[in-house]
N, CA and C atoms as an extended XYZ file, in Angstrom:
345
Properties=species:S:1:pos:R:3:atomname:S:1:resname:S:1:resid:I:1 pbc="F F F"
N         0.846       -1.193        0.000 N   UNK     1
C         0.000        0.000        0.000 CA  UNK     1
C         0.881        1.242        0.000 C   UNK     1
N         0.485        2.272       -0.756 N   UNK     2
C         1.249        3.517       -0.825 CA  UNK     2
C         1.118        4.303        0.466 C   UNK     2
N         2.139        5.059        0.752 N   UNK     3
C         2.139        5.939        1.913 CA  UNK     3
C         2.372        7.357        1.418 C   UNK     3
N         2.122        8.383        2.266 N   UNK     4
C         2.377        9.760        1.845 CA  UNK     4
C         3.822        9.981        1.402 C   UNK     4
N         4.746        9.145        1.889 N   UNK     5
C         6.140        9.284        1.498 CA  UNK     5
C         6.321        8.977        0.017 C   UNK     5
N         5.700        7.889       -0.484 N   UNK     6
C         5.850        7.566       -1.896 CA  UNK     6
C         4.709        8.093       -2.748 C   UNK     6
N         3.644        8.572       -2.153 N   UNK     7
C         2.544        9.175       -2.901 CA  UNK     7
C         2.009       10.370       -2.113 C   UNK     7
N         2.495       11.581       -2.417 N   UNK     8
C         2.078       12.758       -1.648 CA  UNK     8
C         0.580       13.050       -1.754 C   UNK     8
N        -0.101       12.489       -2.734 N   UNK     9
C        -1.552       12.683       -2.845 CA  UNK     9
C        -2.272       12.142       -1.612 C   UNK     9
N        -1.701       11.127       -0.998 N   UNK    10
C        -2.363       10.490        0.135 CA  UNK    10
C        -2.288       11.308        1.417 C   UNK    10
N        -1.590       12.422        1.416 N   UNK    11
C        -1.530       13.265        2.596 CA  UNK    11
C        -1.798       14.728        2.316 C   UNK    11
N        -2.065       15.067        1.054 N   UNK    12
C        -2.205       16.465        0.646 CA  UNK    12
C        -3.614       17.019        0.872 C   UNK    12
N        -4.589       16.560        0.086 N   UNK    13
C        -5.972       17.006        0.219 CA  UNK    13
C        -6.300       18.332       -0.441 C   UNK    13
N        -5.348       18.979       -1.104 N   UNK    14
C        -5.612       20.293       -1.711 CA  UNK    14
C        -6.728       20.217       -2.748 C   UNK    14
N        -6.753       19.168       -3.550 N   UNK    15
C        -7.805       19.054       -4.571 CA  UNK    15
C        -9.179       18.921       -3.911 C   UNK    15
N        -9.246       18.269       -2.781 N   UNK    16
C       -10.515       18.064       -2.064 CA  UNK    16
C       -11.029       19.348       -1.422 C   UNK    16
N       -10.164       20.345       -1.351 N   UNK    17
C       -10.537       21.630       -0.766 CA  UNK    17
C       -10.373       22.750       -1.782 C   UNK    17
N       -10.564       22.414       -3.081 N   UNK    18
C       -10.409       23.417       -4.129 CA  UNK    18
C       -11.454       23.360       -5.224 C   UNK    18
N       -12.008       22.186       -5.497 N   UNK    19
C       -12.863       22.028       -6.663 CA  UNK    19
C       -14.258       21.514       -6.321 C   UNK    19
N       -15.220       21.870       -7.155 N   UNK    20
C       -16.575       21.329       -7.051 CA  UNK    20
C       -16.534       19.924       -7.638 C   UNK    20
N       -17.248       18.992       -7.009 N   UNK    21
C       -17.245       17.600       -7.468 CA  UNK    21
C       -18.673       17.164       -7.774 C   UNK    21
N       -19.015       17.164       -9.075 N   UNK    22
C       -20.326       16.705       -9.549 CA  UNK    22
C       -20.173       15.316      -10.154 C   UNK    22
N       -21.184       14.487       -9.968 N   UNK    23
C       -21.131       13.129      -10.496 CA  UNK    23
C       -22.546       12.594      -10.698 C   UNK    23
N       -22.642       11.489      -11.417 N   UNK    24
C       -23.936       10.882      -11.728 CA  UNK    24
C       -24.589       10.309      -10.475 C   UNK    24
N       -25.880       10.536      -10.365 N   UNK    25
C       -26.657       10.028       -9.237 CA  UNK    25
C       -26.511        8.504       -9.086 C   UNK    25
N       -26.261        7.808      -10.203 N   UNK    26
C       -26.089        6.350      -10.172 CA  UNK    26
C       -24.926        5.910       -9.287 C   UNK    26
N       -24.015        6.824       -8.989 N   UNK    27
C       -22.869        6.481       -8.152 CA  UNK    27
C       -23.206        6.460       -6.657 C   UNK    27
N       -24.395        6.954       -6.284 N   UNK    28
C       -24.797        6.951       -4.884 CA  UNK    28
C       -25.146        5.543       -4.428 C   UNK    28
N       -24.862        5.245       -3.167 N   UNK    29
C       -25.148        3.908       -2.641 CA  UNK    29
C       -26.629        3.554       -2.738 C   UNK    29
N       -27.500        4.530       -2.604 N   UNK    30
C       -28.937        4.247       -2.677 CA  UNK    30
C       -29.401        3.911       -4.096 C   UNK    30
N       -28.511        4.100       -5.076 N   UNK    31
C       -28.822        3.770       -6.477 CA  UNK    31
C       -27.909        2.668       -7.001 C   UNK    31
N       -27.276        1.928       -6.100 N   UNK    32
C       -26.418        0.822       -6.507 CA  UNK    32
C       -24.946        1.153       -6.616 C   UNK    32
N       -24.579        2.398       -6.394 N   UNK    33
C       -23.170        2.796       -6.441 CA  UNK    33
C       -22.534        2.659       -5.070 C   UNK    33
N       -21.461        3.359       -4.838 N   UNK    34
C       -20.762        3.255       -3.550 CA  UNK    34
C       -20.680        4.544       -2.750 C   UNK    34
N       -20.894        5.707       -3.370 N   UNK    35
C       -20.752        6.972       -2.657 CA  UNK    35
C       -21.881        7.101       -1.630 C   UNK    35
N       -21.537        7.311       -0.359 N   UNK    36
C       -22.578        7.458        0.666 CA  UNK    36
C       -23.509        8.642        0.347 C   UNK    36
N       -24.790        8.369        0.262 N   UNK    37
C       -25.790        9.384       -0.109 CA  UNK    37
C       -25.787       10.590        0.816 C   UNK    37
N       -25.495       10.403        2.072 N   UNK    38
C       -25.485       11.495        3.031 CA  UNK    38
C       -24.401       12.526        2.762 C   UNK    38
N       -23.438       12.188        1.914 N   UNK    39
C       -22.355       13.112        1.599 CA  UNK    39
C       -22.574       13.856        0.293 C   UNK    39
N       -23.780       13.715       -0.279 N   UNK    40
C       -24.065       14.357       -1.573 CA  UNK    40
C       -25.296       15.237       -1.473 C   UNK    40
N       -25.331       16.246       -2.331 N   UNK    41
C       -26.503       17.113       -2.463 CA  UNK    41
C       -26.979       17.041       -3.910 C   UNK    41
N       -28.276       17.215       -4.118 N   UNK    42
C       -28.849       17.167       -5.456 CA  UNK    42
C       -28.454       18.401       -6.262 C   UNK    42
N       -28.183       18.185       -7.542 N   UNK    43
C       -27.924       19.277       -8.473 CA  UNK    43
C       -29.022       19.271       -9.533 C   UNK    43
N       -29.216       18.125      -10.178 N   UNK    44
C       -30.294       17.934      -11.154 CA  UNK    44
C       -30.906       16.562      -10.894 C   UNK    44
N       -31.824       16.150      -11.757 N   UNK    45
C       -32.418       14.822      -11.612 CA  UNK    45
C       -31.383       13.714      -11.788 C   UNK    45
N       -30.318       13.992      -12.522 N   UNK    46
C       -29.321       12.968      -12.828 CA  UNK    46
C       -27.952       13.207      -12.202 C   UNK    46
N       -27.776       14.371      -11.585 N   UNK    47
C       -26.458       14.761      -11.083 CA  UNK    47
C       -26.535       15.170       -9.618 C   UNK    47
N       -25.490       14.838       -8.889 N   UNK    48
C       -25.368       15.313       -7.510 CA  UNK    48
C       -23.944       15.814       -7.301 C   UNK    48
N       -23.700       16.356       -6.130 N   UNK    49
C       -22.420       17.010       -5.833 CA  UNK    49
C       -21.980       16.599       -4.438 C   UNK    49
N       -20.685       16.420       -4.287 N   UNK    50
C       -20.161       16.123       -2.955 CA  UNK    50
C       -20.445       17.322       -2.054 C   UNK    50
N       -21.014       17.049       -0.918 N   UNK    51
C       -21.362       18.086        0.054 CA  UNK    51
C       -20.109       18.876        0.443 C   UNK    51
N       -20.246       20.183        0.442 N   UNK    52
C       -19.149       21.074        0.829 CA  UNK    52
C       -18.323       21.588       -0.329 C   UNK    52
N       -18.421       20.940       -1.501 N   UNK    53
C       -17.576       21.369       -2.612 CA  UNK    53
C       -18.163       22.542       -3.387 C   UNK    53
N       -19.390       22.953       -3.036 N   UNK    54
C       -19.976       24.105       -3.722 CA  UNK    54
C       -19.909       25.377       -2.879 C   UNK    54
N       -19.173       25.347       -1.789 N   UNK    55
C       -19.010       26.525       -0.944 CA  UNK    55
C       -18.011       27.493       -1.580 C   UNK    55
N       -18.039       28.750       -1.149 N   UNK    56
C       -17.089       29.746       -1.649 CA  UNK    56
C       -15.651       29.284       -1.392 C   UNK    56
N       -15.435       28.660       -0.268 N   UNK    57
C       -14.145       28.032        0.053 CA  UNK    57
C       -14.418       26.539        0.127 C   UNK    57
N       -14.339       25.839       -1.009 N   UNK    58
C       -14.719       24.424       -1.052 CA  UNK    58
C       -13.910       23.561       -0.096 C   UNK    58
N       -14.593       22.605        0.474 N   UNK    59
C       -13.941       21.547        1.256 CA  UNK    59
C       -14.907       20.377        1.282 C   UNK    59
N       -14.516       19.304        0.646 N   UNK    60
C       -15.369       18.124        0.577 CA  UNK    60
C       -15.664       17.610        1.985 C   UNK    60
N       -16.906       17.231        2.206 N   UNK    61
C       -17.314       16.715        3.509 CA  UNK    61
C       -16.599       15.414        3.855 C   UNK    61
N       -16.059       14.723        2.865 N   UNK    62
C       -15.348       13.466        3.116 CA  UNK    62
C       -13.870       13.676        3.457 C   UNK    62
N       -13.378       14.914        3.330 N   UNK    63
C       -11.969       15.187        3.621 CA  UNK    63
C       -11.739       15.203        5.126 C   UNK    63
N       -10.731       14.474        5.552 N   UNK    64
C       -10.390       14.367        6.963 CA  UNK    64
C        -8.971       14.908        7.144 C   UNK    64
N        -8.758       15.747        8.146 N   UNK    65
C        -7.424       16.231        8.450 CA  UNK    65
C        -7.169       17.639        7.949 C   UNK    65
N        -5.904       18.014        7.949 N   UNK    66
C        -5.459       19.350        7.575 CA  UNK    66
C        -4.794       19.306        6.209 C   UNK    66
N        -5.286       20.134        5.288 N   UNK    67
C        -4.747       20.191        3.924 CA  UNK    67
C        -3.250       20.481        3.963 C   UNK    67
N        -2.490       19.698        3.211 N   UNK    68
C        -1.053       19.893        3.090 CA  UNK    68
C        -0.236       19.352        4.235 C   UNK    68
N        -0.903       18.904        5.284 N   UNK    69
C        -0.185       18.402        6.456 CA  UNK    69
C        -0.435       16.908        6.616 C   UNK    69
N        -1.686       16.573        6.830 N   UNK    70
C        -2.080       15.177        7.010 CA  UNK    70
C        -3.557       15.072        6.673 C   UNK    70
N        -3.873       15.070        5.395 N   UNK    71
C        -5.264       15.026        4.946 CA  UNK    71
C        -5.498       13.743        4.159 C   UNK    71
N        -6.722       13.240        4.239 N   UNK    72
C        -7.062       12.037        3.476 CA  UNK    72
C        -8.552       12.002        3.217 C   UNK    72
N        -8.918       11.228        2.226 N   UNK    73
C       -10.329       11.036        1.900 CA  UNK    73
C       -10.909        9.994        2.848 C   UNK    73
N       -11.962       10.370        3.551 N   UNK    74
C       -12.611        9.455        4.480 CA  UNK    74
C       -13.413        8.356        3.791 C   UNK    74
N       -13.634        8.514        2.488 N   UNK    75
C       -14.377        7.486        1.730 CA  UNK    75
C       -13.572        7.059        0.507 C   UNK    75
N       -12.268        7.016        0.626 N   UNK    76
C       -11.392        6.767       -0.513 CA  UNK    76
C       -11.858        5.590       -1.377 C   UNK    76
N       -12.194        4.487       -0.781 N   UNK    77
C       -12.631        3.300       -1.534 CA  UNK    77
C       -13.979        3.520       -2.213 C   UNK    77
N       -14.762        4.502       -1.749 N   UNK    78
C       -16.112        4.746       -2.269 CA  UNK    78
C       -16.228        6.113       -2.937 C   UNK    78
N       -15.113        6.771       -3.208 N   UNK    79
C       -15.141        8.118       -3.786 CA  UNK    79
C       -15.769        8.100       -5.188 C   UNK    79
N       -16.363        9.240       -5.604 N   UNK    80
C       -17.013        9.304       -6.919 CA  UNK    80
C       -15.997        9.358       -8.069 C   UNK    80
N       -16.492        9.142       -9.271 N   UNK    81
C       -15.631        9.060      -10.465 CA  UNK    81
C       -14.745       10.293      -10.693 C   UNK    81
N       -15.223       11.546      -10.488 N   UNK    82
C       -14.302       12.673      -10.724 CA  UNK    82
C       -13.058       12.605       -9.837 C   UNK    82
N       -13.231       12.095       -8.634 N   UNK    83
C       -12.095       11.964       -7.720 CA  UNK    83
C       -11.174       10.838       -8.184 C   UNK    83
N       -11.751        9.776       -8.698 N   UNK    84
C       -10.946        8.658       -9.214 CA  UNK    84
C       -10.174        9.070      -10.462 C   UNK    84
N       -10.762        9.969      -11.253 N   UNK    85
C       -10.171       10.360      -12.530 CA  UNK    85
C        -9.212       11.544      -12.425 C   UNK    85
N        -9.194       12.226      -11.287 N   UNK    86
C        -8.333       13.391      -11.127 CA  UNK    86
C        -6.881       12.982      -11.359 C   UNK    86
N        -6.130       13.791      -12.120 N   UNK    87
C        -4.725       13.480      -12.415 CA  UNK    87
C        -3.924       13.346      -11.147 C   UNK    87
N        -3.460       12.166      -10.868 N   UNK    88
C        -2.772       11.916       -9.603 CA  UNK    88
C        -1.300       11.609       -9.787 C   UNK    88
N        -0.608       11.690       -8.714 N   UNK    89
C         0.809       11.353       -8.654 CA  UNK    89
C         1.041        9.967       -9.233 C   UNK    89
N         0.256        9.021       -8.807 N   UNK    90
C         0.450        7.642       -9.253 CA  UNK    90
C         0.231        7.499      -10.753 C   UNK    90
N        -0.790        8.172      -11.277 N   UNK    91
C        -1.102        8.032      -12.701 CA  UNK    91
C        -0.181        8.865      -13.580 C   UNK    91
N         0.214       10.031      -13.109 N   UNK    92
C         0.963       10.959      -13.940 CA  UNK    92
C         2.468       10.977      -13.631 C   UNK    92
N         2.855       10.472      -12.490 N   UNK    93
C         4.257       10.551      -12.104 CA  UNK    93
C         4.607       11.894      -11.491 C   UNK    93
N         3.677       12.856      -11.600 N   UNK    94
C         3.866       14.201      -11.048 CA  UNK    94
C         2.492       14.872      -11.040 C   UNK    94
N         2.300       15.854      -10.218 N   UNK    95
C         1.024       16.555      -10.190 CA  UNK    95
C         0.751       17.265      -11.508 C   UNK    95
N        -0.502       17.240      -11.981 N   UNK    96
C        -0.856       17.919      -13.234 CA  UNK    96
C        -1.210       19.380      -12.960 C   UNK    96
N        -1.680       20.110      -13.991 N   UNK    97
C        -1.995       21.533      -13.829 CA  UNK    97
C        -3.070       21.774      -12.774 C   UNK    97
N        -4.115       20.948      -12.767 N   UNK    98
C        -5.183       21.112      -11.776 CA  UNK    98
C        -4.639       20.889      -10.371 C   UNK    98
N        -3.787       19.904      -10.218 N   UNK    99
C        -3.148       19.644       -8.923 CA  UNK    99
C        -2.324       20.854       -8.498 C   UNK    99
N        -1.539       21.390       -9.415 N   UNK   100
C        -0.696       22.554       -9.091 CA  UNK   100
C        -1.535       23.760       -8.685 C   UNK   100
N        -2.671       23.985       -9.379 N   UNK   101
C        -3.565       25.100       -9.024 CA  UNK   101
C        -4.156       24.892       -7.633 C   UNK   101
N        -4.583       23.674       -7.347 N   UNK   102
C        -5.163       23.375       -6.031 CA  UNK   102
C        -4.122       23.585       -4.940 C   UNK   102
N        -2.930       23.095       -5.162 N   UNK   103
C        -1.873       23.255       -4.155 CA  UNK   103
C        -1.535       24.732       -3.945 C   UNK   103
N        -1.492       25.504       -5.036 N   UNK   104
C        -1.186       26.935       -4.927 CA  UNK   104
C        -2.242       27.651       -4.087 C   UNK   104
N        -3.512       27.264       -4.221 N   UNK   105
C        -4.585       27.876       -3.421 CA  UNK   105
C        -4.359       27.710       -1.929 C   UNK   105
N        -3.601       26.686       -1.576 N   UNK   106
C        -3.357       26.402       -0.170 CA  UNK   106
C        -1.919       26.703        0.233 C   UNK   106
N        -1.213       27.475       -0.624 N   UNK   107
C         0.149       27.881       -0.299 CA  UNK   107
C         1.159       26.760       -0.379 C   UNK   107
N         0.843       25.715       -1.143 N   UNK   108
C         1.747       24.573       -1.272 CA  UNK   108
C         2.458       24.627       -2.617 C   UNK   108
N         3.706       24.200       -2.679 N   UNK   109
C         4.420       24.193       -3.957 CA  UNK   109
C         3.893       23.067       -4.850 C   UNK   109
N         4.093       23.201       -6.162 N   UNK   110
C         3.685       22.102       -7.053 CA  UNK   110
C         4.517       20.864       -6.773 C   UNK   110
N         3.957       19.716       -7.092 N   UNK   111
C         4.699       18.466       -6.931 CA  UNK   111
C         5.703       18.355       -8.062 C   UNK   111
N         6.814       17.719       -7.771 N   UNK   112
C         7.800       17.474       -8.825 CA  UNK   112
C         7.972       15.970       -8.988 C   UNK   112
N         8.526       15.584      -10.114 N   UNK   113
C         8.697       14.164      -10.407 CA  UNK   113
C         9.627       13.538       -9.381 C   UNK   113
N         9.346       12.279       -9.030 N   UNK   114
C        10.237       11.590       -8.086 CA  UNK   114
C        11.635       11.410       -8.701 C   UNK   114
N        12.629       11.394       -7.856 N   UNK   115
C        14.001       11.274       -8.335 CA  UNK   115
C        14.403        9.824       -8.426 C   UNK   115
């Protein structure tokens, strides 16, 4: 299993406190998906949003801990598709532009490629 040492995404949380997260209602547990329904708000008949991500200062209700210090997703195994698809350290080898923007919002430097 990865640790924050080899995957800084697992301890950062900047993306979880920077962006709105909309996803298909089918991803909710009450519709056969895995995302806990209590953590989502309705947007349309087919779309919902992670609670807290539509605030002026977004912070996903599933985020646990302090951004940039020791933060993690409280529902990592059940997170919605936008969170699964976000450009990550593991997939990209380095933080992408969205990651860099999120980190900058929280006063964190961009991630660099592992040596």
